[in-house]
TORMAR-230881 format. One record per residue: x, y, z of N, C-alpha, C, O in turn; residue in one letter. Coordinates in pm, whole numbers, plus 32768, in hexadecimal, padded with zeros to 4 digits. Example, Ala and Ser with C-alpha at 12.3 -4.5 7.8 and 13.67 -1.06 7.14 Angstrom:
<vexnus>
85277DC7830C84CE7E3E830C85287EB6830C85907EB4834Ea/85057F1F82C485577F9682CA850A80038313853D80728324s/
</vexnus>
This chain:
<vexnus>
5859730BE3DF58D372E6E42758DC7334E4AA58D273AEE4ABx/58EE72ECE51958FE732EE59A5989736DE5A159ED732EE57Fx/598D73EAE5CF5A0B7434E5CF5A53742EE6555AC77458E65Ex/5A1273FBE6BD5A507401E7415AC2739EE7525B0873A3E7B8x/5AD87344E6F25B4772E6E6FE5BC9731EE6C45C3272DEE6CDx/5BC27396E68A5C3973D1E64C5C75743DE6A65C2E7482E6F0x/5CF87449E69F5D3C74B4E6E85D647526E68A5D737598E6B4x/5D767505E6095D93756AE5A45D327558E52F5D2774EBE4F6x/5CED75C5E50B5CA075C8E48F5CE87628E4325CE976A1E449x/5D2575F1E3CA5D747640E36B5D217656E2ED5CE175FAE2BBx/5D2476D0E2BA5CD376F3E2465D2B7733E1DC5D79778EE1F9x/5D1F7703E1625D66773CE0F05D3077C8E0D45CC577ECE105x/5D787817E0865D4F78A0E0695D1678B0DFDC5C9D78BBDFCBx/5D6D78B0DF755D4278C9DEEC5CDC7862DEBC5CF377E9DEC5x/5C6C7894DE8A5C007841DE535BBB77EADEBA5B6D7791DE99x/5BDA7803DF3A5B8F77C8DFA85B4B7837DFF85AD37830E012x/5B98789DE01E5B607910E0655B33797EE0055AD379C6E022x/5B76798CDF955B5379F0DF2F5B7779BCDEA55BC3795CDE97x/5B3E79FCDE405B5B79D9DDB55BE57A0EDD905C037A83DDA7x/5C3879B9DD575CBD79E1DD275CD279B9DC965CFB7A0BDC44x/5CB57939DC755CD67904DBF25C91794EDB815CC9795BDB15x/5C17797FDB975BCF79C5DB2D5C1C7A3FDAFD5C1A7A5FDA86x/5C5F7A84DB595CAC7AFBDB335D257AD3DAE05D487B19DA80x/5D667A65DB025DD67A34DAB25DA57A09DA285DE77A24D9C3x/5D3279C8DA235CFA799DD9A25CDA7A14D9495CF37A10D8D0x/5CA57A7FD9845C857AF7D9355D037B35D8FB5D057B5ED887x/5D6C7B3BD94C5DEB7B71D91B5E227B19D8AB5E537B4DD846x/5E1B7A96D8BB5E4E7A3CD8545E007A4CD7D25E3A7A45D765x/5D7D7A60D7DB5D2D7A75D7625D577AF5D7195D647AF5D69Fx/5D6B7B61D7645D997BDFD7275E247BCED6EB5E437C06D682x/5E787B83D72F5F017B68D7025F017B1DD67D5F4E7B3DD623x/5EAA7ABBD6715EA17A6ED5F55E747AC6D5815EA37AB7D510x/5E187B22D59D5DEC7B80D5365E5E7BDDD50D5E6E7BFDD497x/5EAB7C08D56F5F1A7C62D5545F837C22D4F95FC27C66D4A9x/5F947BA0D5065FF87B58D4B85FBD7B0ED4405FFD7AB6D407x/5F427B31D41B5EFC7AE7D3B25F407AEFD32A5F297A99D2D5x/5F937B53D3135FD97B5DD29260477AF4D28560777AD8D217x/606E7ABAD2F660DA7A57D2F460A879C6D2FA60E8796CD2C5x/603579B1D33960017928D3465F71792ED3785F467993D3AFx/5F2878C1D3645E9F78BAD3965E9F78ABD42E5F06788CD46Ax/5E2B78C2D46A5E2078C7D4FB5E497843D53D5E8B7843D5A5x/5E2377D3D5015E457752D53C5EDC773BD53E5F127708D5A0x/5F1F7762D4D25FB17752D4CB5FF677AAD5336052777ED577x/5FC87827D53D60037884D59D5FEE7850D62C604A7852D67Dx/5F757821D6485F5477F1D6CE5FA27773D6F25FD57766D761x/5FAB7716D6935FF5769AD6AE608A76B5D6C460C97678D71Ax/60C07710D676614D7734D68461667777D70B61CB775ED74Dx/610977CFD73361157812D7B4611577ADD825616677B7D881x/60BA774DD82060B176E8D88A61327697D89361607677D901x/616C7675D82161EA762BD8206259767CD86262AB7645D8ABx/625C76FDD84762C27754D88262AB7763D918630A7762D966x/622D7771D941620F7779D9D0624076FCDA1A627B7706DA85x/62267688D9DF6253760BDA1F62EB7606DA25632475DCDA8Ax/632E7630D9BA63C0762ED9B763FB768FDA1D64677677DA53x/63B476FCDA3763E57762DA9463C17746DB2663F0778BDB80x/636E76E1DB3E633776CBDBC363A376B7DC2D639976EEDC9Bx/6408766ADC0F646E764BDC7464BC76C6DCA064E676D0DD13x/64CF7725DC44651F779BDC6964CA7816DC8B64F7786CDCD7x/6450781EDC5463FD7894DC6C63887879DCCA635478D6DD08x/635E77FCDCD462EE77DBDD2C62697810DCF762577821DC7Fx/620C7828DD5561867855DD32617978EBDD4B61C87926DD94x/61157928DD0D60F979B4DD2960FB7A0DDCAF611D79E3DC41x/60D67A89DCC560C67AEADC59614B7B0DDC1961527B1CDB9Fx/61B37B1BDC6762357B3FDC2E62687ACFDBD3629D7AEADB67x/62587A54DBFF628179E2DBAD622D79DCDB2D626279C3DAC0x/61AD79F4DB3A615279F2DAC661797A5EDA62617B7A45D9EAx/61977AD6DA9261BB7B45DA3A623C7B29D9F062477B44D978x/629E7AF2DA35631C7AD0D9F363067A66D98763457A6AD91Dx/62AD7A07D9A2628F79A0D93F624579DCD8C7625C79B3D856x/61EC7A3CD8E061A87A81D873620C7AC3D81462027AB5D79Ax/626C7B09D84D62D07B4FD7FC63297AECD7B363447AFDD73Cx/63567A86D7F863AC7A21D7B9636379DDD745639E79C6D6DBx/62E479BFD7596298797CD6F0628079D7D678628179A8D607x/626C7A58D69162597AB7D62262D47ABCD5CA62CA7AC1D54Fx/63497ABAD60863C67ABBD5BB63D47A39D56B64007A3AD4F8x/63AC79CAD5AA63B57949D56563537941D4F1637A791CD482x/62D57962D509626E7956D4A2628B79B0D42A6273798BD3B8x/62C07A26D44762DC7A87D3DC63657A71D39D638C7ABAD341x/63AF7A0FD3CF643879F5D3A3648F7A72D3AF64E07A92D357x/647B7AB8D41E64CB7B2ED43E649F7BAED3FC64E17C15D40Ax/642F7BABD3B364037C22D36A63A97C7FD3BB638E7CEFD391x/63797C52D42D631B7CA2D47A63597D28D4A063CD7D2ED4C9x/630C7D93D492633D7E1AD4AA63327E41D53D62E87E05D58Bx/637D7EA6D56063807ED5D5E962F87F03D61B62D87EEFD691x/62A77F41D5C562257F71D5F161C87EFCD61561727F09D66Dx/61D97E8BD5D0618A7E14D5F061B87DD9D67561677DAED6C7x/623B7DD6D68962707DA7D709623B7DFDD77B621A7DCAD7E6x/62327E81D76361FC7EDCD7C9616B7EBAD7E861437EBAD85Dx/611B7E9ED781608F7E78D79760857DF7D7E860327DEBD842x/60DB7D98D7C860DB7D19D81161017D2FD8A360C57CF4D8FDx/61647D85D8B8618E7DA4D941611B7DE1D99161077DBFDA05x/60D07E3BD95260607E7BD9965FF07E17D9B15FAC7E1FDA17x/5FDD7DB8D9565F7A7D4ED96D5F9E7D00D9EB5F4A7CE6DA41x/601E7CDBD9F3604A7C90DA68603B7CE1DAE8600C7CADDB4Ex/60647D60DAE4605D7DB4DB5B5FCD7DCCDB885FB47DE5DBFEx/5F6F7DC6DB2A5EE27DDBDB4F5EB27D6FDBB05E557D86DBFDx/5EF27CFBDBAD5ECB7C8DDC065EF87CA4DC965ECE7C5CDCF1x/5F4C7D08DCAB5F7B7D25DD335F117D6CDD875F227D7ADE00x/5EA47D99DD475E427DE8DD925DB17DC0DD765D567E0CDD95x/5D9B7D4BDD3B5D107D27DD215CC67D13DDA65D047CF1DE0Bx/5C427D2ADDA85BF67D22DE265BEC7C92DE595BC07C38DE10x/5C137C7EDED55C067BF9DF125B887BF7DF685B8D7BE3DFE1x/5B197C0DDF265A977C0DDF6A5A757B80DF965A777B24DF44x/5A557B6CE0165A357AE5E04359C47AA7DFF059627AEADFCEx/59D27A27DFD0596C79DFDF8658EF79D0DFDC58F679DFE056x/587B79B4DF9E580079A3DFEA580F793FE05D584C78D6E04Cx/57D77961E0CE57D3790EE14658567909E193585A78D4E202x/58C2793FE15B59457935E19D59487980E221596A7947E288x/59257A01E21E59337A50E29858D47A20E30658FD7A17E37Ax/58587A01E2E557FB79D0E34A582B794CE386581B7934E3FEx/586678F7E332589A7877E3645910788DE3C1591B784AE428x/596878E9E39E59DA7907E3F559AB7941E47B59E67924E4E3x/59427991E478590A79C5E4F558D97953E54D58F3794FE5C5x/589178F6E50F585E7883E55958CF782DE59058CA7800E602x/59357816E53E59A877C6E56A59EF7809E5E05A1E77C4E63Bx/59F5788DE5DF5A3278D5E64F59DE78CCE6CC5A1378C1E73Bx/595A78D0E6BD590178C5E731590C783CE77358F9782FE7ECx/592A77D7E723592F774EE75759B97723E78859C576C0E7D0x/5A21776DE7625AA77735E7765AD1772CE8085B2076D4E82Bx/5A9F7782E85E5AC47778E8EB5A8676FCE92B5AC776B6E978x/5A0876E0E90959C67668E93F5A0375E9E9035A147586E949x/5A2275EDE8825A567576E83E5AEE756CE8465B287506E823x/5B2E75D8E8765BBF75D7E8925C1575BEE8165C6C7567E817x/5BFC7608E7AC5C517603E7365C807690E7115C4976F4E740x/5CE77696E6BE5D187714E6885CFB7719E5F25CFD76B2E5AEx/5CDF7790E5C05CC877A5E5315D4677DFE4F25D7E7841E522x/5D7277A0E4865DF077C7E4465DDC77D2E3AF5DA17779E371x/5E0C783EE3735E197844E2E15E9877F8E2BC5F047815E2F0x/5E8B7797E2635EFF774AE2375EFF774DE19E5EB57703E15Ex/5F5277A4E1655F4E77BCE0D75FDA77BFE09C603D77CEE0E4x/5FE277B1E019606577B5DFD8606B782ADF776004785CDF49x/60E67854DF5860F978C2DEFB616A791CDF2861B778FBDF82x/6172798EDEE761D979F0DF0761AE7A3EDF83613C7A6CDF8Bx/62097A4DDFE361E87A80E068619E7B05E065612E7B0FE099x/61D97B6CE029619D7BF1E02E61177BF5DFE660B97C35E015x/610F7BB2DF7560937BACDF2860237B6EDF7B5FB57BA5DF81x/603E7AFDDFBB5FD87ABBE00B5FB27B0EE0855F3D7B17E0A9x/60157B4CE0C55FF77BA2E1375F9C7C15E10F5F3E7C36E157x/5FB77C51E09B5F657CC2E06C5ED77C95E04B5E777CDEE068x/5EC87C20E0105E417BEFDFF05DF17BD7E0705D7A7BF6E075x/5E317BA0E0D45DEC7B87E1535DC27C0BE1935D537C16E1C9x/5E187C70E18D5DF57CF4E1C35D7F7D2FE1775D237D65E1B4x/5D817D25E0F25D157D5EE0A15C907D17E0BA5C257D52E0ACx/5C977C99E0E05C1C7C4CE0F45BD17C76E1715B577C63E17Ax/5C187CAEE1D25BD97CD2E2505BBD7C5CE2AB5B727C69E30Cx/5BF97BE9E28E5BDC7B6FE2D95C477B4BE3415C347AEDE38Ex/5CB47B94E3455D277B6DE3985D027B5BE42B5D357B00E46Cx/5CAA7BAFE45F5C8A7BAAE4EE5C3B7B2EE5175C2C7B13E58Ex/5C0A7AE3E4B75BC17A69E4D75C1F79F3E4F35BF37988E51Dx/5CA17A07E4DA5D007997E4E45D6479ACE5555D8D7A1CE573x/5D8A793CE5915DEF793FE5FB5E7C7946E5C35ED87974E607x/5E8D791AE5485F12791BE50A5F017919E4735E9C78E8E43Ex/5F64794EE42E5F67794EE39B5FED7916E3716056794FE390x/5FEB78A6E32A60657861E302606A785CE26A600E7829E229x/60D67891E23260E97895E1A161657844E17F61D27860E1B2x/615677E2E12961C5778CE10261D67792E06B617A77BAE023x/624A7769E03B6264776CDFAC622476F7DF63620C76FFDEEAx/6208768BDFAC61C87615DF71617A75CEDFDF619775DEE055x/6116757FDFB860C67535E01A60CE74A0DFF9607A746ADFB1x/61357460E02F614873D1E02061367390E0AA611A73D5E10Cx/6146730EE0B0613C72CAE130619E7304E197617F730BE20Ex/6212732DE16962777365E1C4624173DFE20C625273ECE286x/62007439E1C361CC74B4E201615A7494E263614E74D5E2CBx/61087431E243609C740CE29F60D373CBE31E60A173E4E38Cx/61397378E30E6179733EE38461B773ABE3DB61AF73A7E456x/61F6740CE39A6236747AE3E361CD74CDE42D61E674FBE49Cx/615874DFE3EF60EB7527E43160C374DFE4B260AD751FE519x/60B9745CE4AC6095740DE52261027417E58E60E37425E604x/617E7410E56561ED741AE5C461EC74A2E60861FE74ACE681x/61D6750CE5BA61D67594E5F0616D75A6E65E618475EDE6C0x/60FC7564E64D608F7571E6AF608A74FDE712603274F5E767x/60EB74A2E70460F47431E761607373DFE763603E73BFE7CDx/604173BFE6EC5FC87370E6E05FE372F4E68C604472EFE640x/5F8D7291E6995F91721DE6425F48723EE5C05EED7291E5C1x/5F6E7200E5505F2B721EE4D25E937211E4D75E4D725EE497x/5E5F71B1E5235DCF719DE5295D88720EE5745D0D7214E577x/5DD67269E5B05D9C72DEE5F35D9B7358E5995D7973C6E5C5x/5DC17345E51C5DC373B1E4B95D52739EE4545D3E7330E41Fx/5D087409E43A5CA5740CE3CE5CD07475E3695CE174EAE38Dx/5CE2744CE2EC5D0774A9E2815C9074BFE2255C4F7460E1FAx/5C74753DE2075C037563E1B25C3875AFE1395C837610E14Ax/5C137586E0C15C4375CEE04B5C0375A0DFCB5BB7753FDFC8x/5C2175E8DF5F5BE575CCDEDC5C397570DE865C04752EDE2Dx/5CBA7569DE9F5D15751BDE495D2A7490DE835D627481DEF0x/5CFE742BDE3A5D1373A2DE695DA97383DE6D5DD8733CDEC6x/5DF273B7DE0D5E81739CDE035ED073D8DE775F287396DEAEx/5EB17454DE9C5F01749ADF005EC47499DF8C5F0C7496DFF0x/5E3F749ADF945DFD74A8E0155DCD7423E04E5DC87412E0C8x/5DAB73C6DFF85D67734DE0275DC472D4E02C5DDA729AE097x/5DFA72ADDFB95E497231DFB15EBD722DE0145ECB71CAE05Cx/5F127295E01C5F83728CE0795F587289E10B5F9A724BE15Ex/5EE872CBE12B5EB672C6E1B55E857239E1D75EA37205E242x/5E3B71FDE17B5E0B7174E1925E817113E19E5E7E70B5E1EEx/5EE7712BE14E5F5970CFE14B5FA670C9E1CF5FE57064E1EDx/5FA17134E21F5FE77133E29F5F8D7107E3125FBA70FBE384x/5F0C70EFE2F35EB070C3E35B5E51712CE38F5E087114E3EFx/5E5071A3E34F5DF5720EE3775D6C71FAE3375D5971A2E2E3x/5D0D724DE3615C897252E3255C8472C8E2C35CD57323E2CBx/5C2272C4E2675C1A732EE2045B8A7346E1D95B3872EAE1D6x/5B6D73C3E1B75AEE73E9E1785B0F7429E0F35B55748FE0EEx/5ADD73EFE0875AF47422E0025A80747CDFD95A0C7452DFDBx/5AA174F9DFB45A3D7559DF865A627581DEF65AA475E8DEE4x/5A3B7534DE925A637553DE085A3575E0DDDF59CA760EDE05x/5A8B7622DD905A6A76A6DD5D5A46769ADCC95A657636DC89x/5A047700DC9459CF76FADC0C5A3B76F5DBA25A2576C1DB34x/5AB2772CDBC05B217729DB625B9C76F8DBAC5BA57701DC26x/5BFC76C2DB5F5C787690DB9C5CED76A5DB3D5CDF769ADAC4x/5D6076C3DB765DDA76CEDB285E027643DAF95DF675E1DB42x/5E33763BDA7E5E5875B9DA465EC07571DA9B5EC174F6DAA0x/5F1675BBDADF5F7C757FDB325F417538DBAC5F8074E0DBE7x/5EC7755FDBD15E887527DC485E2674B6DC285DEC747CDC84x/5E127498DBAA5DB5742EDB855DED73A6DBAA5E637389DB94x/5D987353DBE35DC272CBDC085D477274DC185CD672A5DC21x/5D5D71F2DC1B5CEF7195DC325CC1719FDCC35D1271B3DD1Ex/5C3F7191DCD75C09718EDD5F5BE470FEDD835BD970A7DD2Cx/5BD070E7DE025BAA7061DE2F5B62706CDEB55B6E70D1DEFBx/5B197004DED75AD36FFFDF585B346FD0DFC55B936F87DFAAx/5B1B6FFCE03E5B716FD4E0AD5B206FE1E12E5ACC7039E13Ax/5B3A6F89E18E5AEF6F8AE20B5B057009E25D5AB2702CE2B1x/5B76704DE2455B9170CAE28F5B767146E23A5BA471B3E25Bx/5B2D7135E1CD5B1271A3E1715A7C71BEE1685A2C7162E15Ax/5A59723EE16F59D1726BE15559D572CFE0E25A297329E0E1x/597D72BFE0815974731DE01158F1736AE01C5886732EE02Cx/58FA73EEE01358837442E01E587A749FDFA558DD74B3DF5Ex/580574D5DF8E57F17530DF1E57FF75C2DF4658267617DEF6x/57DF75DEDFC357DD766ADFF2582A7676E0745824761DE0CAx/587376E3E08358C776F9E0F9587676F1E17A58A976C2E1E1x/57FB771DE17557A8771EE1ED578C7694E22457677687E299x/579C762DE1D4578175A5E20257E77575E26957D2750FE2AAx/585575BDE27858BB7596E2DA587F758FE36658A37537E3B5x/582775E8E38657EF75F1E40D576B75A7E41D572C75AFE486x/57427561E3B856C17519E3C156D3748EE3FC56727444E40Bx/
</vexnus>
């Protein structure tokens, strides 16, 4: 895909620039073991997911929302019998996610260097466009060491067509001048295509159940296996 026709190249953060979901999955596995006296792992996990979905409108995405759902689910699964020391362990599990290493995935940093070298000639800006809790996302970007490669960092609570349209309005561009790159078809690809933008889908090895969705072919969509293919 030629990049010189775009004025904004927006890139997702979690599971696109660095691994995120694997750390959440590890915590959930430990959590299920911790509550094994009350229910099997599948029951605990399914109940947790239901609570996360129910809490989404008021808590949104992020580690704080996840931790609150962990605690709420422990009380539910145990029918109120869970002890304070177990709640403390769950709290520490959640807090551990506030500092996991956001090491750039393979090919990410070299690709960002190349994109920066080309952007003056091709006349585009590089933007992080990600969703989640503000402070948490800001801290992950700082830990990654990638912030200086971007002209702007935009963090929103959700990524629907409305947010993509607002991104275009903010930069005074037409949707077809926007390229969105990300791992989630539901959040990064479909809404961008729906407003008339272009998209590059970079599937990641793991995905949160909330982000699972059907994929489809589209004339403005390119699917790649490796981040480095963006510049090829």
